Every structure is written in structure tokens, then in C-alpha cells.
N, CA, C, O and the ligand as a Tripos MOL2 file, in Angstrom:
@<TRIPOS>MOLECULE
protein
  277   275    70     0     0
PROTEIN
NO_CHARGES

@<TRIPOS>ATOM
      1 N           0.7430   -1.2070   -0.0610 N.3       1 MET1
      2 CA         -0.1740   -0.0130    0.0070 C.3       1 MET1
      3 C           0.9110    1.1160   -0.1720 C.2       1 MET1
      4 O           2.0460    1.0010    0.2910 O.2       1 MET1
      5 N           0.5020    2.1480   -0.8350 N.am      2 PRO2
      6 CA          1.3560    3.3930   -0.9300 C.3       2 PRO2
      7 C           0.8590    4.4370    0.3210 C.2       2 PRO2
      8 O          -0.2820    4.4500    0.7830 O.2       2 PRO2
      9 N           1.8530    5.2070    0.7100 N.am      3 ILE3
     10 CA          1.8320    6.3260    1.7020 C.3       3 ILE3
     11 C           1.3390    7.5910    1.0520 C.2       3 ILE3
     12 O           2.0350    8.0670    0.1550 O.2       3 ILE3
     13 N           0.3170    8.1400    1.3700 N.am      4 TYR4
     14 CA          0.0500    9.5780    0.9020 C.3       4 TYR4
     15 C           0.2150   10.7470    1.9740 C.2       4 TYR4
     16 O          -0.0520   10.6680    3.1740 O.2       4 TYR4
     17 N           0.6370   11.6800    1.3860 N.am      5 GLU5
     18 CA          1.0700   12.8380    2.2140 C.3       5 GLU5
     19 C          -0.2170   13.7120    2.1460 C.2       5 GLU5
     20 O          -0.7230   13.9290    1.0450 O.2       5 GLU5
     21 N          -0.7640   14.2230    3.2850 N.am      6 TYR6
     22 CA         -1.9330   15.1980    3.4490 C.3       6 TYR6
     23 C          -1.6620   16.4690    4.0990 C.2       6 TYR6
     24 O          -0.7480   16.4360    4.9240 O.2       6 TYR6
     25 N          -2.2590   17.6050    3.9130 N.am      7 ARG7
     26 CA         -2.0960   18.6600    4.5430 C.3       7 ARG7
     27 C          -3.4090   19.1770    4.9510 C.2       7 ARG7
     28 O          -4.3040   19.3730    4.1300 O.2       7 ARG7
     29 N          -3.5540   19.4310    6.3880 N.am      8 CYS8
     30 CA         -4.7540   19.8320    6.7980 C.3       8 CYS8
     31 C          -5.1560   21.2630    6.2850 C.2       8 CYS8
     32 O          -4.2610   22.1070    6.2380 O.2       8 CYS8
     33 N          -6.2500   21.5570    5.9500 N.am      9 ALA9
     34 CA         -6.4870   23.0490    5.5090 C.3       9 ALA9
     35 C          -7.0510   23.9370    6.5540 C.2       9 ALA9
     36 O          -7.3790   25.1050    6.3480 O.2       9 ALA9
     37 N          -7.1550   23.2480    7.8130 N.am     10 ALA10
     38 CA         -7.6070   24.0280    8.8790 C.3      10 ALA10
     39 C          -6.3090   24.5590    9.7320 C.2      10 ALA10
     40 O          -6.3350   25.7080   10.1740 O.2      10 ALA10
     41 N          -5.3230   23.8230    9.9300 N.am     11 CYS11
     42 CA         -4.1360   24.2460   10.8030 C.3      11 CYS11
     43 C          -2.9760   24.3110    9.9150 C.2      11 CYS11
     44 O          -2.0150   25.0060   10.2440 O.2      11 CYS11
     45 N          -2.9760   23.6580    8.8330 N.am     12 GLY12
     46 CA         -1.8200   23.5810    7.9080 C.3      12 GLY12
     47 C          -0.8050   22.5190    8.3740 C.2      12 GLY12
     48 O           0.3490   22.5210    7.9470 O.2      12 GLY12
     49 N          -1.2510   21.6320    9.2380 N.am     13 GLY13
     50 CA         -0.2960   20.5200    9.4790 C.3      13 GLY13
     51 C          -0.1650   19.4130    8.5510 C.2      13 GLY13
     52 O          -1.1940   18.9460    8.0630 O.2      13 GLY13
     53 N           0.8460   18.9850    8.2780 N.am     14 GLU14
     54 CA          1.0460   17.7690    7.3470 C.3      14 GLU14
     55 C           1.3860   16.3290    7.9280 C.2      14 GLU14
     56 O           2.2130   16.1190    8.8150 O.2      14 GLU14
     57 N           0.6980   15.4790    7.3520 N.am     15 PHE15
     58 CA          0.6980   14.1710    7.9870 C.3      15 PHE15
     59 C           0.7360   13.1050    6.8240 C.2      15 PHE15
     60 O           0.3120   13.4110    5.7090 O.2      15 PHE15
     61 N           1.2790   11.7740    7.1080 N.am     16 GLU16
     62 CA          1.2300   10.7370    6.1950 C.3      16 GLU16
     63 C           0.2710    9.5840    6.5440 C.2      16 GLU16
     64 O           0.1840    9.1480    7.6920 O.2      16 GLU16
     65 N          -0.5100    9.0640    5.4160 N.am     17 VAL17
     66 CA         -1.4610    8.1560    5.7780 C.3      17 VAL17
     67 C          -1.2570    6.9670    4.8280 C.2      17 VAL17
     68 O          -1.0770    7.1510    3.6250 O.2      17 VAL17
     69 N          -1.2890    5.6660    5.4170 N.am     18 LEU18
     70 CA         -1.0630    4.4140    4.6910 C.3      18 LEU18
     71 C          -2.4580    4.0980    3.9710 C.2      18 LEU18
     72 O          -3.3520    3.6550    4.6910 O.2      18 LEU18
     73 N          -2.6910    4.2710    2.7460 N.am     19 GLN19
     74 CA         -3.8680    4.1140    2.1020 C.3      19 GLN19
     75 C          -3.8350    3.1750    0.8870 C.2      19 GLN19
     76 O          -2.8070    3.0140    0.2290 O.2      19 GLN19
     77 N          -5.0650    2.5260    0.5980 N.am     20 SER20
     78 CA         -5.1240    1.7480   -0.6070 C.3      20 SER20
     79 C          -5.4600    2.7570   -1.7320 C.2      20 SER20
     80 O          -6.0960    3.7950   -1.5450 O.2      20 SER20
     81 N          -4.8710    2.2620   -3.1460 N.am     21 VAL21
     82 CA         -4.9950    3.1030   -4.2720 C.3      21 VAL21
     83 C          -6.4970    3.4030   -4.6160 C.2      21 VAL21
     84 O          -7.3270    2.5020   -4.7310 O.2      21 VAL21
     85 N          -6.7760    4.6910   -4.7660 N.am     22 GLY22
     86 CA         -7.9240    5.2430   -5.1880 C.3      22 GLY22
     87 C          -8.7550    5.6710   -4.0060 C.2      22 GLY22
     88 O          -9.8790    6.1070   -4.2550 O.2      22 GLY22
     89 N          -8.3800    5.6080   -2.8370 N.am     23 ALA23
     90 CA         -8.8680    6.1570   -1.6410 C.3      23 ALA23
     91 C          -9.0180    7.5860   -1.5320 C.2      23 ALA23
     92 O          -8.0550    8.2960   -1.8210 O.2      23 ALA23
     93 N         -10.1760    8.1310   -1.1270 N.am     24 ASP24
     94 CA        -10.2360    9.6100   -1.1130 C.3      24 ASP24
     95 C          -9.5090   10.3720   -0.2280 C.2      24 ASP24
     96 O          -8.8110   11.3440   -0.5160 O.2      24 ASP24
     97 N          -9.7330    9.8090    1.0580 N.am     25 GLY25
     98 CA         -9.2210   10.5890    2.0850 C.3      25 GLY25
     99 C          -9.6990   11.8610    2.6090 C.2      25 GLY25
    100 O          -8.9900   12.5350    3.3570 O.2      25 GLY25
    101 N         -10.8370   12.2140    2.2620 N.am     26 ARG26
    102 CA        -11.6660   13.3890    2.5630 C.3      26 ARG26
    103 C         -12.0880   13.3060    4.0800 C.2      26 ARG26
    104 O         -12.2600   14.3340    4.7350 O.2      26 ARG26
    105 N         -12.2500   12.0400    4.6180 N.am     27 ASP27
    106 CA        -12.7930   11.9960    5.9280 C.3      27 ASP27
    107 C         -11.7830   11.8350    6.9400 C.2      27 ASP27
    108 O         -12.0660   11.6320    8.1210 O.2      27 ASP27
    109 N         -10.5490   11.9270    6.4730 N.am     28 LEU28
    110 CA         -9.4370   11.8220    7.4050 C.3      28 LEU28
    111 C          -9.5120   12.9220    8.3680 C.2      28 LEU28
    112 O          -9.9720   14.0220    8.0600 O.2      28 LEU28
    113 N          -9.0440   12.6220    9.5850 N.am     29 GLU29
    114 CA         -9.0410   13.6120   10.7530 C.3      29 GLU29
    115 C          -7.5160   14.0830   10.9560 C.2      29 GLU29
    116 O          -6.6210   13.2560   11.1330 O.2      29 GLU29
    117 N          -7.3350   15.1590   10.9270 N.am     30 CYS30
    118 CA         -5.9340   15.8250   11.3090 C.3      30 CYS30
    119 C          -5.5150   15.4040   12.6080 C.2      30 CYS30
    120 O          -6.2820   15.5690   13.5560 O.2      30 CYS30
    121 N          -4.4120   14.8890   12.7670 N.am     31 PRO31
    122 CA         -3.9530   14.5020   14.2410 C.3      31 PRO31
    123 C          -3.5560   15.7160   15.0640 C.2      31 PRO31
    124 O          -3.2690   15.5930   16.2550 O.2      31 PRO31
    125 N          -3.5380   16.8000   14.4850 N.am     32 GLU32
    126 CA         -3.1040   17.9430   15.1390 C.3      32 GLU32
    127 C          -4.4110   18.7060   15.7940 C.2      32 GLU32
    128 O          -4.5450   18.9300   16.9970 O.2      32 GLU32
    129 N          -5.2480   19.0210   14.8650 N.am     33 CYS33
    130 CA         -6.5520   19.8120   15.4560 C.3      33 CYS33
    131 C          -7.8220   18.8170   15.3660 C.2      33 CYS33
    132 O          -8.8090   19.1110   16.0420 O.2      33 CYS33
    133 N          -7.8440   17.7470   14.6290 N.am     34 GLY34
    134 CA         -9.0580   16.9670   14.5150 C.3      34 GLY34
    135 C          -9.8800   17.3200   13.4730 C.2      34 GLY34
    136 O         -10.9680   16.7470   13.4330 O.2      34 GLY34
    137 N          -9.5680   18.2970   12.4380 N.am     35 ALA35
    138 CA        -10.5840   18.7550   11.5410 C.3      35 ALA35
    139 C         -10.5290   17.7680   10.3630 C.2      35 ALA35
    140 O          -9.4570   17.2450   10.0610 O.2      35 ALA35
    141 N         -11.5670   17.5240    9.7480 N.am     36 THR36
    142 CA        -11.7050   16.6060    8.4600 C.3      36 THR36
    143 C         -11.7160   17.4590    7.3270 C.2      36 THR36
    144 O         -12.6830   17.5150    6.5660 O.2      36 THR36
    145 N         -10.4470   18.2770    7.1510 N.am     37 ARG37
    146 CA        -10.4290   18.8970    5.8920 C.3      37 ARG37
    147 C          -8.9640   18.8560    5.2540 C.2      37 ARG37
    148 O          -8.3390   19.8140    4.7990 O.2      37 ARG37
    149 N          -8.5520   17.4810    5.3320 N.am     38 ALA38
    150 CA         -7.1860   17.1430    4.8400 C.3      38 ALA38
    151 C          -7.1860   17.1710    3.2470 C.2      38 ALA38
    152 O          -8.1550   16.7230    2.6340 O.2      38 ALA38
    153 N          -6.1160   17.6870    2.6080 N.am     39 GLU39
    154 CA         -6.0470   17.7820    1.1350 C.3      39 GLU39
    155 C          -4.8730   17.0050    0.8450 C.2      39 GLU39
    156 O          -3.8410   17.1710    1.4960 O.2      39 GLU39
    157 N          -4.9680   16.0920   -0.1730 N.am     40 ARG40
    158 CA         -3.7570   15.2570   -0.5140 C.3      40 ARG40
    159 C          -2.7640   16.0390   -1.1110 C.2      40 ARG40
    160 O          -3.2330   16.9440   -1.8000 O.2      40 ARG40
    161 N          -1.4710   15.9790   -1.0680 N.am     41 MET41
    162 CA         -0.3040   16.5760   -1.6000 C.3      41 MET41
    163 C           0.2850   15.4930   -2.6950 C.2      41 MET41
    164 O           0.2830   14.2820   -2.4740 O.2      41 MET41
    165 N           0.7480   16.0420   -3.8040 N.am     42 LEU42
    166 CA          1.3100   15.1640   -4.7980 C.3      42 LEU42
    167 C           2.6330   14.6210   -4.1950 C.2      42 LEU42
    168 O           3.4430   15.3930   -3.6800 O.2      42 LEU42
    169 N           2.8260   13.3830   -4.2600 N.am     43 SER43
    170 CA          4.1070   12.6600   -4.0960 C.3      43 SER43
    171 C           5.2920   13.0460   -4.8360 C.2      43 SER43
    172 O           5.3200   12.9280   -6.0610 O.2      43 SER43
    173 N           6.2120   13.4700   -4.2150 N.am     44 THR44
    174 CA          7.5340   14.0490   -4.8960 C.3      44 THR44
    175 C           8.2760   13.1080   -5.9010 C.2      44 THR44
    176 O           8.6560   13.3960   -7.0360 O.2      44 THR44
    177 N           8.4090   11.8200   -5.1810 N.am     45 PHE45
    178 CA          9.2570   11.0320   -5.8720 C.3      45 PHE45
    179 C           8.7260   10.5020   -7.4040 C.2      45 PHE45
    180 O           9.4480   10.4560   -8.4000 O.2      45 PHE45
    181 N           7.4000   10.1430   -7.3530 N.am     46 SER46
    182 CA          6.9870    9.8250   -8.7310 C.3      46 SER46
    183 C           6.7580   10.7990   -9.6310 C.2      46 SER46
    184 O           6.6650   10.4450  -10.8070 O.2      46 SER46
    185 N           6.6320   12.0800   -9.3330 N.am     47 ALA47
    186 CA          6.5700   13.0700  -10.2050 C.3      47 ALA47
    187 C           8.1490   13.3750  -10.9120 C.2      47 ALA47
    188 O           8.2510   13.6490  -12.1070 O.2      47 ALA47
    189 N           9.1650   13.2980  -10.1290 N.am     48 SER48
    190 CA         10.4250   13.8170  -10.6530 C.3      48 SER48
    191 C          11.1090   12.6360  -11.4170 C.2      48 SER48
    192 O          12.0250   12.9320  -12.1850 O.2      48 SER48
    193 N          10.7720   11.4100  -11.2860 N.am     49 THR49
    194 CA         11.5130   10.5680  -12.0580 C.3      49 THR49
    195 C          10.8710   10.3610  -13.4730 C.2      49 THR49
    196 O          11.5150    9.7970  -14.3570 O.2      49 THR49
    197 N           9.5940   10.8220  -13.6830 N.am     50 GLY50
    198 CA          8.8750   10.7560  -15.0290 C.3      50 GLY50
    199 C           9.5450   11.6210  -15.9050 C.2      50 GLY50
    200 O           9.9950   11.0900  -16.9200 O.2      50 GLY50
    201 N           9.7240   12.8500  -15.7570 N.am     51 SER51
    202 CA         10.0210   13.9160  -16.6900 C.3      51 SER51
    203 C          11.5750   14.0350  -16.7830 C.2      51 SER51
    204 O          12.0810   14.6450  -17.7260 O.2      51 SER51
    205 N          12.2980   13.4820  -15.8540 N.am     52 HIS52
    206 CA         13.8610   13.6900  -15.7500 C.3      52 HIS52
    207 C          14.5050   12.9890  -16.9480 C.2      52 HIS52
    208 O          15.1860   13.5910  -17.7790 O.2      52 HIS52
    209 N          14.2560   11.7160  -16.9830 N.am     53 GLY53
    210 CA         14.9870   10.7410  -18.0250 C.3      53 GLY53
    211 C          14.5360   11.1510  -19.4540 C.2      53 GLY53
    212 O          15.3970   11.1360  -20.3340 O.2      53 GLY53
    213 N          13.4380   11.4660  -19.7260 N.am     54 ASP54
    214 CA         12.8610   11.7550  -21.0650 C.3      54 ASP54
    215 C          13.4130   12.9480  -21.6680 C.2      54 ASP54
    216 O          13.6190   12.9770  -22.8810 O.2      54 ASP54
    217 N          13.6730   13.9550  -20.9060 N.am     55 GLY55
    218 CA         14.1600   15.2020  -21.4280 C.3      55 GLY55
    219 C          15.5900   15.1420  -21.7980 C.2      55 GLY55
    220 O          15.9290   15.6080  -22.8850 O.2      55 GLY55
    221 N          16.4340   14.6340  -21.0300 N.am     56 SER56
    222 CA         17.8650   14.6430  -21.2930 C.3      56 SER56
    223 C          18.4720   13.6610  -22.3140 C.2      56 SER56
    224 O          19.5850   13.7550  -22.8310 O.2      56 SER56
    225 N          17.4590   12.6120  -22.5340 N.am     57 ALA57
    226 CA         18.0080   11.6350  -23.5020 C.3      57 ALA57
    227 C          17.8890   12.0700  -25.0170 C.2      57 ALA57
    228 O          18.7350   11.7230  -25.8420 O.2      57 ALA57
    229 N          16.9420   12.7440  -25.2970 N.am     58 GLY58
    230 CA         16.7430   13.2600  -26.7190 C.3      58 GLY58
    231 C          17.4070   14.4890  -27.1500 C.2      58 GLY58
    232 O          17.7320   14.5530  -28.3350 O.2      58 GLY58
    233 N          17.6740   15.5300  -26.3340 N.am     59 GLY59
    234 CA         18.1940   16.6650  -26.5790 C.3      59 GLY59
    235 C          19.7650   16.7610  -26.8510 C.2      59 GLY59
    236 O          20.2080   17.6170  -27.6170 O.2      59 GLY59
    237 N          20.6000   15.8330  -26.1810 N.am     60 GLY60
    238 CA         22.1160   15.6550  -26.4680 C.3      60 GLY60
    239 C          22.4620   15.2820  -27.8830 C.2      60 GLY60
    240 O          23.3620   15.8830  -28.4700 O.2      60 GLY60
    241 N          21.7970   14.3370  -28.4390 N.am     61 ARG61
    242 CA         22.1780   13.8150  -29.6420 C.3      61 ARG61
    243 C          22.1110   14.8330  -30.8620 C.2      61 ARG61
    244 O          23.0900   15.0110  -31.5860 O.2      61 ARG61
    245 N          20.9450   15.4670  -31.0410 N.am     62 GLY62
    246 CA         20.6010   16.2710  -32.1480 C.3      62 GLY62
    247 C          21.5700   17.5350  -31.9760 C.2      62 GLY62
    248 O          21.9390   18.0760  -33.0190 O.2      62 GLY62
    249 N          21.9230   17.9470  -31.0090 N.am     63 CYS63
    250 CA         22.7670   19.1710  -30.8810 C.3      63 CYS63
    251 C          24.1190   18.9450  -31.3970 C.2      63 CYS63
    252 O          24.6950   19.8140  -32.0520 O.2      63 CYS63
    253 N          24.6860   17.7250  -31.1060 N.am     64 GLY64
    254 CA         26.1610   17.4540  -31.5570 C.3      64 GLY64
    255 C          26.4050   17.2670  -32.9960 C.2      64 GLY64
    256 O          27.4800   17.5830  -33.5050 O.2      64 GLY64
    257 N          25.3170   16.7020  -33.7370 N.am     65 GLY65
    258 CA         25.4710   16.4010  -35.1480 C.3      65 GLY65
    259 C          25.5000   17.7640  -35.9240 C.2      65 GLY65
    260 O          26.0960   17.8050  -37.0010 O.2      65 GLY65
    261 N          24.8860   18.8750  -35.4270 N.am     66 GLY66
    262 CA         24.5950   20.1180  -36.2270 C.3      66 GLY66
    263 C          25.8980   20.9960  -36.4040 C.2      66 GLY66
    264 O          26.1520   21.7210  -37.3660 O.2      66 GLY66
    265 N          26.6660   20.7830  -35.2880 N.am     67 GLY67
    266 CA         27.8320   21.8700  -35.4260 C.3      67 GLY67
    267 C          29.1830   20.9760  -35.9460 C.2      67 GLY67
    268 O          30.2850   21.3320  -35.5280 O.2      67 GLY67
    269 N          29.0890   19.8770  -36.8120 N.am     68 PHE68
    270 CA         30.0400   19.1270  -37.0770 C.3      68 PHE68
    271 C          30.5990   19.5100  -38.5990 C.2      68 PHE68
    272 O          31.6210   18.9840  -39.0380 O.2      68 PHE68
    273 N          29.8650   20.4300  -39.3200 N.am     69 THR69
    274 CA         30.3160   20.5580  -40.6570 C.3      69 THR69
    275 C          31.3940   21.3930  -41.0140 C.2      69 THR69
    276 O          31.7510   21.4730  -42.1890 O.2      69 THR69
    277 ZN         -5.2160   20.3720   11.4140 Zn       70 ZN70
@<TRIPOS>BOND
     1     1     2 1
     2     2     3 1
     3     3     4 2
     4     3     5 am
     5     5     6 1
     6     6     7 1
     7     7     8 2
     8     7     9 am
     9     9    10 1
    10    10    11 1
    11    11    12 2
    12    11    13 am
    13    13    14 1
    14    14    15 1
    15    15    16 2
    16    15    17 am
    17    17    18 1
    18    18    19 1
    19    19    20 2
    20    19    21 am
    21    21    22 1
    22    22    23 1
    23    23    24 2
    24    23    25 am
    25    25    26 1
    26    26    27 1
    27    27    28 2
    28    27    29 am
    29    29    30 1
    30    30    31 1
    31    31    32 2
    32    31    33 am
    33    33    34 1
    34    34    35 1
    35    35    36 2
    36    35    37 am
    37    37    38 1
    38    38    39 1
    39    39    40 2
    40    39    41 am
    41    41    42 1
    42    42    43 1
    43    43    44 2
    44    43    45 am
    45    45    46 1
    46    46    47 1
    47    47    48 2
    48    47    49 am
    49    49    50 1
    50    50    51 1
    51    51    52 2
    52    51    53 am
    53    53    54 1
    54    54    55 1
    55    55    56 2
    56    55    57 am
    57    57    58 1
    58    58    59 1
    59    59    60 2
    60    59    61 am
    61    61    62 1
    62    62    63 1
    63    63    64 2
    64    63    65 am
    65    65    66 1
    66    66    67 1
    67    67    68 2
    68    67    69 am
    69    69    70 1
    70    70    71 1
    71    71    72 2
    72    71    73 am
    73    73    74 1
    74    74    75 1
    75    75    76 2
    76    75    77 am
    77    77    78 1
    78    78    79 1
    79    79    80 2
    80    79    81 am
    81    81    82 1
    82    82    83 1
    83    83    84 2
    84    83    85 am
    85    85    86 1
    86    86    87 1
    87    87    88 2
    88    87    89 am
    89    89    90 1
    90    90    91 1
    91    91    92 2
    92    91    93 am
    93    93    94 1
    94    94    95 1
    95    95    96 2
    96    95    97 am
    97    97    98 1
    98    98    99 1
    99    99   100 2
   100    99   101 am
   101   101   102 1
   102   102   103 1
   103   103   104 2
   104   103   105 am
   105   105   106 1
   106   106   107 1
   107   107   108 2
   108   107   109 am
   109   109   110 1
   110   110   111 1
   111   111   112 2
   112   111   113 am
   113   113   114 1
   114   114   115 1
   115   115   116 2
   116   115   117 am
   117   117   118 1
   118   118   119 1
   119   119   120 2
   120   119   121 am
   121   121   122 1
   122   122   123 1
   123   123   124 2
   124   123   125 am
   125   125   126 1
   126   126   127 1
   127   127   128 2
   128   127   129 am
   129   129   130 1
   130   130   131 1
   131   131   132 2
   132   131   133 am
   133   133   134 1
   134   134   135 1
   135   135   136 2
   136   135   137 am
   137   137   138 1
   138   138   139 1
   139   139   140 2
   140   139   141 am
   141   141   142 1
   142   142   143 1
   143   143   144 2
   144   143   145 am
   145   145   146 1
   146   146   147 1
   147   147   148 2
   148   147   149 am
   149   149   150 1
   150   150   151 1
   151   151   152 2
   152   151   153 am
   153   153   154 1
   154   154   155 1
   155   155   156 2
   156   155   157 am
   157   157   158 1
   158   158   159 1
   159   159   160 2
   160   159   161 am
   161   161   162 1
   162   162   163 1
   163   163   164 2
   164   163   165 am
   165   165   166 1
   166   166   167 1
   167   167   168 2
   168   167   169 am
   169   169   170 1
   170   170   171 1
   171   171   172 2
   172   171   173 am
   173   173   174 1
   174   174   175 1
   175   175   176 2
   176   175   177 am
   177   177   178 1
   178   178   179 1
   179   179   180 2
   180   179   181 am
   181   181   182 1
   182   182   183 1
   183   183   184 2
   184   183   185 am
   185   185   186 1
   186   186   187 1
   187   187   188 2
   188   187   189 am
   189   189   190 1
   190   190   191 1
   191   191   192 2
   192   191   193 am
   193   193   194 1
   194   194   195 1
   195   195   196 2
   196   195   197 am
   197   197   198 1
   198   198   199 1
   199   199   200 2
   200   199   201 am
   201   201   202 1
   202   202   203 1
   203   203   204 2
   204   203   205 am
   205   205   206 1
   206   206   207 1
   207   207   208 2
   208   207   209 am
   209   209   210 1
   210   210   211 1
   211   211   212 2
   212   211   213 am
   213   213   214 1
   214   214   215 1
   215   215   216 2
   216   215   217 am
   217   217   218 1
   218   218   219 1
   219   219   220 2
   220   219   221 am
   221   221   222 1
   222   222   223 1
   223   223   224 2
   224   223   225 am
   225   225   226 1
   226   226   227 1
   227   227   228 2
   228   227   229 am
   229   229   230 1
   230   230   231 1
   231   231   232 2
   232   231   233 am
   233   233   234 1
   234   234   235 1
   235   235   236 2
   236   235   237 am
   237   237   238 1
   238   238   239 1
   239   239   240 2
   240   239   241 am
   241   241   242 1
   242   242   243 1
   243   243   244 2
   244   243   245 am
   245   245   246 1
   246   246   247 1
   247   247   248 2
   248   247   249 am
   249   249   250 1
   250   250   251 1
   251   251   252 2
   252   251   253 am
   253   253   254 1
   254   254   255 1
   255   255   256 2
   256   255   257 am
   257   257   258 1
   258   258   259 1
   259   259   260 2
   260   259   261 am
   261   261   262 1
   262   262   263 1
   263   263   264 2
   264   263   265 am
   265   265   266 1
   266   266   267 1
   267   267   268 2
   268   267   269 am
   269   269   270 1
   270   270   271 1
   271   271   272 2
   272   271   273 am
   273   273   274 1
   274   274   275 1
   275   275   276 2
@<TRIPOS>SUBSTRUCTURE
     1 MET1         2 RESIDUE 1 A MET
     2 PRO2         6 RESIDUE 1 A PRO
     3 ILE3        10 RESIDUE 1 A ILE
     4 TYR4        14 RESIDUE 1 A TYR
     5 GLU5        18 RESIDUE 1 A GLU
     6 TYR6        22 RESIDUE 1 A TYR
     7 ARG7        26 RESIDUE 1 A ARG
     8 CYS8        30 RESIDUE 1 A CYS
     9 ALA9        34 RESIDUE 1 A ALA
    10 ALA10       38 RESIDUE 1 A ALA
    11 CYS11       42 RESIDUE 1 A CYS
    12 GLY12       46 RESIDUE 1 A GLY
    13 GLY13       50 RESIDUE 1 A GLY
    14 GLU14       54 RESIDUE 1 A GLU
    15 PHE15       58 RESIDUE 1 A PHE
    16 GLU16       62 RESIDUE 1 A GLU
    17 VAL17       66 RESIDUE 1 A VAL
    18 LEU18       70 RESIDUE 1 A LEU
    19 GLN19       74 RESIDUE 1 A GLN
    20 SER20       78 RESIDUE 1 A SER
    21 VAL21       82 RESIDUE 1 A VAL
    22 GLY22       86 RESIDUE 1 A GLY
    23 ALA23       90 RESIDUE 1 A ALA
    24 ASP24       94 RESIDUE 1 A ASP
    25 GLY25       98 RESIDUE 1 A GLY
    26 ARG26      102 RESIDUE 1 A ARG
    27 ASP27      106 RESIDUE 1 A ASP
    28 LEU28      110 RESIDUE 1 A LEU
    29 GLU29      114 RESIDUE 1 A GLU
    30 CYS30      118 RESIDUE 1 A CYS
    31 PRO31      122 RESIDUE 1 A PRO
    32 GLU32      126 RESIDUE 1 A GLU
    33 CYS33      130 RESIDUE 1 A CYS
    34 GLY34      134 RESIDUE 1 A GLY
    35 ALA35      138 RESIDUE 1 A ALA
    36 THR36      142 RESIDUE 1 A THR
    37 ARG37      146 RESIDUE 1 A ARG
    38 ALA38      150 RESIDUE 1 A ALA
    39 GLU39      154 RESIDUE 1 A GLU
    40 ARG40      158 RESIDUE 1 A ARG
    41 MET41      162 RESIDUE 1 A MET
    42 LEU42      166 RESIDUE 1 A LEU
    43 SER43      170 RESIDUE 1 A SER
    44 THR44      174 RESIDUE 1 A THR
    45 PHE45      178 RESIDUE 1 A PHE
    46 SER46      182 RESIDUE 1 A SER
    47 ALA47      186 RESIDUE 1 A ALA
    48 SER48      190 RESIDUE 1 A SER
    49 THR49      194 RESIDUE 1 A THR
    50 GLY50      198 RESIDUE 1 A GLY
    51 SER51      202 RESIDUE 1 A SER
    52 HIS52      206 RESIDUE 1 A HIS
    53 GLY53      210 RESIDUE 1 A GLY
    54 ASP54      214 RESIDUE 1 A ASP
    55 GLY55      218 RESIDUE 1 A GLY
    56 SER56      222 RESIDUE 1 A SER
    57 ALA57      226 RESIDUE 1 A ALA
    58 GLY58      230 RESIDUE 1 A GLY
    59 GLY59      234 RESIDUE 1 A GLY
    60 GLY60      238 RESIDUE 1 A GLY
    61 ARG61      242 RESIDUE 1 A ARG
    62 GLY62      246 RESIDUE 1 A GLY
    63 CYS63      250 RESIDUE 1 A CYS
    64 GLY64      254 RESIDUE 1 A GLY
    65 GLY65      258 RESIDUE 1 A GLY
    66 GLY66      262 RESIDUE 1 A GLY
    67 GLY67      266 RESIDUE 1 A GLY
    68 PHE68      270 RESIDUE 1 A PHE
    69 THR69      274 RESIDUE 1 A THR
    70 ZN70       277 GROUP 0 **** ****
């Protein structure tokens, strides 16, 4: 099960919750103030790995061939 990060909209406190995929999490209680206004934050590790490898692989090759004339 993945761990999701949530931020409480009432007090701004952040906390992690172990949840099944597709769970909403809107009924989660903030451990700090007890409010049920938690908003899920985007997980940083999955977002960075996707865009990084794609951009560097294609740009390097085309640039070197052009200036060789
Ligand atoms: Zn809170």
C-alpha cells in the first residue's frame, strides 16, 4: 500500500497516511486539530522520475550532429 501525504486545510499541519490506491481521504482527521479537511499533496518521488529521463535523452544527440560541418 502506498503512503499518501496530506495537509490539513484548517491548521496547515502535514501528515502521512497509509492508504489503498484510489482512496479519497476526505474523511481523514487531522492528528493536530481533529478537523476533517485534509487535502492530498502530490508525492514528490513519482513526479520527478517521470520527466527527468525523457528530456535529457533526446536533447543531447541532435545538438552534437549539427555543429560538425
Ligand atoms: Zn489540522
